[in-house]
N, C-alpha and C positions, 0 to 999 in steps of 0.2 A: 401668861398662860390662862390666868383667870379672866382676863379681858377677852381673849379669843373665845372662851367657853361662854361668857355672857352674850357676846355678839351672836354666836351660834344658837343659843337658846332663844334670843329675841327674833332671829330670822326664822327659826322653826315655828314660832308662834305666829308671826306676822304674815308669812308667805301664804299659807292656806286661806287666811282671812282676805288677803288681797285678791286671790284667785276667785273666791266665792263672790266678793263684791263686784268684781269685774264681770262675771257671768250674769249677775242680777242686773247690772247696768246695761249690758248688751240686750238682755231680754226685754227690759223696759223700753229701750230705744227701738227695738224691733216692733213691739206692740204699738208704739207711737207712730212708726212708719206705716203699719197696717191700717191704723185709723185714718191717716192722711190719704192713703191709697183708696180706702173704702169710699171716702168722700169724693175723691176725684173720679172714681168709677161711676158712682151714682150720678154725679153732675154730667159726666160724659154720656151716660146712657139716657138721661133725661133730655139733654140737648140734641142728641143725634137720633132720638126716637127709637132706641133699641128695645125690643120686646124681651120678656123673660125667656130664657133658654138660648138666646143668641150668644155667640162667643165674644169675649172681650178682646179688642184689638189694642194691645198695649202700646204700639207705636203711635197711636192717636192721642195717648194720654200725655206724652212727653214733648217738650219743646218750649221755646220762648213764648209762643202765642197760645199754647194749649193749657191744659189743666195743671201740669207740674213742669217745672223748669228743667229738672234733671232726672235721670234714672235713679231710682232709690233701690238700694240693696240692703240686705241684712247685715248689721254691723258685726255679728258674731261669726259669720262664715263668708261674707262677701258675695253670697249667692243672690241672684235676682229672685223676685217673688214670682209665684205661680198664679196665673189668672184662670179662673174657671168660666162659668156662664153667668150672664146677667140674670139677676133674680135669685141666685143661690144664696143661702144664708151666709156662707163664707166664700165669696167669689174671689177673694185675694188671700192666699195662704203663703206661709214661709216654708222653705224647704226643711227647716229644723222643727217643724210643728210636731213631729212624731218622736223627737229625741228626748233625752233626759230633761232638758230645759224646754218646756213647752212654750213656743212662740206663737200663741194663738190669742185672738180676742175673746174676752169673756162674754 
């Protein structure tokens, strides 16, 4: 009985810490993905001579011969990223950027 109580106490302490560390890891991975996508969008816009205010064509970013080999999604939700306009300060954003865990670049 005492062993079961100790295991329950240890689980009660460790599970919230595990969940919190998992959320932090997902947020950091998402921010890393956003940095990679920002660089790919900037290279794409420069090489294809896109002016500020033009929409970003995400299909041209992905593929074996393009700027990124595979489609990148947010690890926290599995949602694809949202592309705005060339020249905007944050032209690539995460769907979870307005949630409790802010997935945005600083």
